[in-house]
C-alpha positions as CSV (number, residue, x, y, z in Angstrom):
1,M,-1.4,9.6,-21.0
2,L,-1.0,6.1,-20.4
3,D,0.4,5.9,-24.1
4,L,3.0,8.5,-22.8
5,L,4.2,6.2,-20.0
6,V,4.3,2.6,-22.3
7,Q,6.4,4.6,-23.8
8,E,9.4,5.4,-21.9
9,P,12.6,2.9,-20.7
10,C,10.9,2.9,-17.0
11,V,7.7,3.2,-16.5
12,D,7.1,4.6,-12.6
13,L,4.3,2.2,-11.1
14,R,2.5,4.9,-8.8
15,Q,2.2,8.1,-11.6
16,M,0.3,4.9,-13.1
17,S,-1.1,3.8,-10.4
18,Q,-2.7,7.3,-10.0
19,L,-3.6,8.4,-14.1
20,V,-6.0,4.5,-13.5
21,L,-7.2,5.4,-10.5
22,A,-7.8,9.3,-11.9
23,D,-10.9,7.5,-13.6
24,M,-13.2,4.8,-13.3
25,G,-13.9,2.8,-16.4
26,A,-10.0,2.1,-16.1
27,T,-9.9,1.3,-12.3
28,L,-12.3,-0.4,-13.3
29,Q,-11.4,-2.5,-15.7
30,I,-8.3,-3.6,-14.3
31,L,-9.2,-4.8,-11.5
32,R,-12.4,-6.8,-13.4
33,L,-9.2,-8.5,-15.1
34,A,-8.0,-8.8,-12.0
35,G,-11.3,-10.9,-10.6
36,R,-11.5,-12.7,-13.6
37,E,-7.9,-13.9,-13.0
38,Y,-8.3,-14.8,-8.9
39,G,-11.8,-14.8,-8.2
40,M,-11.8,-13.6,-4.3
41,A,-9.1,-16.0,-3.4
42,E,-7.1,-14.6,-0.4
43,D,-4.4,-13.4,-2.1
44,R,-5.7,-11.4,-5.4
45,P,-4.6,-8.3,-5.4
46,T,-7.2,-5.6,-5.0
47,R,-5.4,-2.3,-5.1
48,I,-4.2,-0.7,-8.4
49,A,0.2,-0.6,-7.8
50,D,-0.3,-4.5,-7.3
51,C,-2.7,-5.6,-10.1
52,I,-0.5,-3.8,-12.2
53,S,2.9,-5.6,-10.9
54,D,1.1,-8.6,-10.8
55,L,-0.9,-8.9,-14.1
56,G,1.7,-7.4,-16.1
57,L,1.5,-4.0,-18.0
58,R,0.6,-4.6,-21.4
59,A,-2.8,-6.9,-20.0
60,C,-4.0,-3.5,-17.6
61,L,-3.1,-1.8,-20.4
62,K,-5.0,-3.9,-22.9
63,A,-7.7,-4.1,-20.6
64,V,-8.1,-1.1,-19.6
65,S,-8.7,0.0,-24.1
66,A,-11.1,-2.1,-24.0
67,Q,-13.9,-0.6,-25.7
68,T,-17.6,0.0,-23.0
69,I,-18.4,3.2,-23.9
70,A,-22.3,1.9,-26.5
71,R,-23.8,5.5,-26.6
72,H,-22.0,8.4,-27.5
73,G,-25.1,10.6,-27.3
74,R,-24.4,11.2,-23.7
75,K,-21.1,11.8,-23.5
76,N,-21.8,14.9,-21.0
77,E,-24.2,12.5,-18.9
78,I,-21.1,9.7,-18.5
79,V,-17.9,13.0,-18.3
80,A,-20.5,14.8,-15.3
81,F,-20.7,11.0,-13.6
82,W,-17.1,9.7,-14.0
83,E,-16.1,13.5,-12.9
84,H,-18.8,13.3,-9.5
85,S,-17.9,9.4,-8.7
86,R,-13.7,10.9,-9.4
87,D,-14.5,13.9,-6.8
88,V,-16.1,11.1,-3.9
89,A,-13.5,8.9,-4.1
90,D,-11.2,11.8,-3.2
91,Q,-13.4,12.9,-0.5
92,S,-13.8,9.0,1.2
93,R,-10.3,8.8,1.2
94,L,-9.7,11.7,3.1
95,V,-12.6,10.9,5.5
96,A,-10.8,6.9,6.2
97,Q,-7.5,9.6,7.2
98,S,-9.3,12.2,9.1
99,M,-10.6,8.6,11.4
100,G,-7.0,6.7,11.4
101,E,-8.7,2.9,11.3
102,I,-9.6,3.0,7.7
103,D,-7.7,1.9,4.6
104,P,-7.2,5.2,2.8
105,E,-7.4,3.7,-1.1
106,E,-9.7,0.7,-0.2
107,A,-12.1,4.1,1.2
108,Y,-11.5,5.6,-1.8
109,L,-12.4,2.3,-3.9
110,A,-15.6,2.5,-2.1
111,G,-15.8,6.7,-2.7
112,L,-15.3,5.8,-6.9
113,F,-17.7,2.8,-7.3
114,H,-20.1,4.9,-5.0
115,G,-22.4,4.8,-7.8
116,L,-21.4,1.6,-10.0
117,G,-24.7,0.2,-9.9
118,S,-26.3,4.0,-12.5
119,L,-23.4,2.4,-15.2
120,P,-25.6,-0.2,-16.5
121,A,-28.2,2.7,-17.2
122,L,-25.0,4.6,-18.2
123,L,-23.7,3.4,-19.9
124,G,-27.1,1.6,-22.1
125,W,-26.1,-1.9,-20.9
126,R,-29.6,-4.3,-21.4
127,E,-29.4,-5.4,-18.9
128,S,-30.7,-2.0,-16.9
129,A,-34.6,-2.5,-17.3
130,A,-36.1,-2.2,-13.8
131,V,-33.4,-3.0,-12.1
132,D,-32.9,-0.4,-9.0
133,P,-29.0,1.1,-8.7
134,A,-28.5,-0.2,-5.2
135,L,-29.3,-3.8,-6.5
136,A,-27.7,-3.3,-8.8
137,G,-23.9,-2.2,-8.0
138,L,-24.6,-5.5,-5.9
139,R,-25.1,-8.8,-8.9
140,L,-22.3,-6.0,-10.5
141,A,-19.4,-6.0,-7.5
142,K,-20.1,-9.8,-6.7
143,R,-20.3,-11.3,-10.8
144,W,-16.8,-8.9,-11.4
145,S,-15.4,-10.4,-8.4
146,L,-14.2,-7.1,-7.5
147,P,-12.3,-5.7,-4.1
148,T,-14.3,-6.5,-0.5
149,C,-14.1,-3.1,-0.1
150,V,-16.6,-2.5,-2.6
151,T,-18.5,-5.5,-2.1
152,E,-19.5,-4.6,1.5
153,F,-20.1,-1.2,0.3
154,C,-22.3,-2.5,-2.0
155,G,-24.0,-4.7,0.5
156,E,-24.8,-1.8,2.5
157,M,-26.7,0.2,0.0
158,Q,-29.3,-3.2,0.5
159,L,-29.3,-2.8,3.8
160,P,-32.0,0.6,4.7
161,G,-31.3,2.5,8.0
162,F,-27.9,1.4,9.2
163,E,-24.9,3.3,8.6
164,T,-22.1,0.9,8.3
165,R,-18.8,1.4,7.3
166,W,-18.0,2.2,3.7
167,S,-21.8,3.3,3.5
168,G,-20.9,6.4,6.8
169,I,-17.8,7.0,5.1
170,V,-19.0,7.6,1.5
171,R,-22.2,9.5,3.1
172,K,-19.5,12.3,4.7
173,A,-17.3,12.0,1.6
174,H,-21.0,12.8,-0.5
175,L,-21.4,15.8,1.5
176,R,-18.8,17.1,1.4
177,G,-18.2,17.1,-2.2
178,D,-19.1,18.8,-5.5
179,R,-23.3,19.2,-6.2
180,Y,-23.6,16.6,-9.0
181,S,-26.6,16.6,-11.5
182,G,-27.3,14.0,-12.3
183,P,-28.6,10.4,-9.7
184,C,-26.6,9.7,-6.8
185,L,-28.0,6.5,-4.2
186,F,-27.5,9.2,-1.6
187,D,-29.3,11.5,-2.7
188,E,-32.3,12.2,-0.2
189,E,-34.5,11.8,-3.0
190,L,-33.6,9.2,-4.5
191,R,-33.2,7.4,-1.1
192,P,-36.7,6.3,0.4
193,R,-37.8,4.7,-3.4
194,L,-33.9,2.8,-3.0
195,Y,-34.8,1.8,0.7
196,R,-38.6,0.4,-0.7
197,A,-37.2,-1.2,-3.4
198,A,-34.2,-2.7,-0.8
199,E,-37.1,-3.6,1.3
200,G,-39.9,-5.5,-1.2
């Protein structure tokens, strides 16, 4: 769809942003590109539409096209994880809209990347060994200079028992969303183990 949109003489930035935001991998690649370009500078673009406008359409499409999935044998797991992430992101946006004081687009990003720390194991990266997903998520968010809402959410996951801004929204969104069969930081069975690891 992105390739087709680019062929048009005039690109609808809103439509393109929605397409990118519907895909966790595409969103992550563009935000990583912005992170490489700006680091954590205060004026860095954090919304996908702003990233596309500022970094340029071609650069963003090149970033989205980067091949990052090493293990094709896990395609079904990856698709299920992407769908779960998008579902939690949609629900996070709705929770934030009902609250009125939190930016729904930032809540969407926190929800979309709530499983960020699961990516190394899911995609077969070398660094997946012996790192709990909550800690891996925080490390990746910082390394890639992801938007503050994502980094703060990942940091909150290191504080067991604290119901803070982003994790509270994502927890509510997770309860409202579709049931996901894979491992997730918000599963009751997994959470105590993660909390013990964070405390140790």
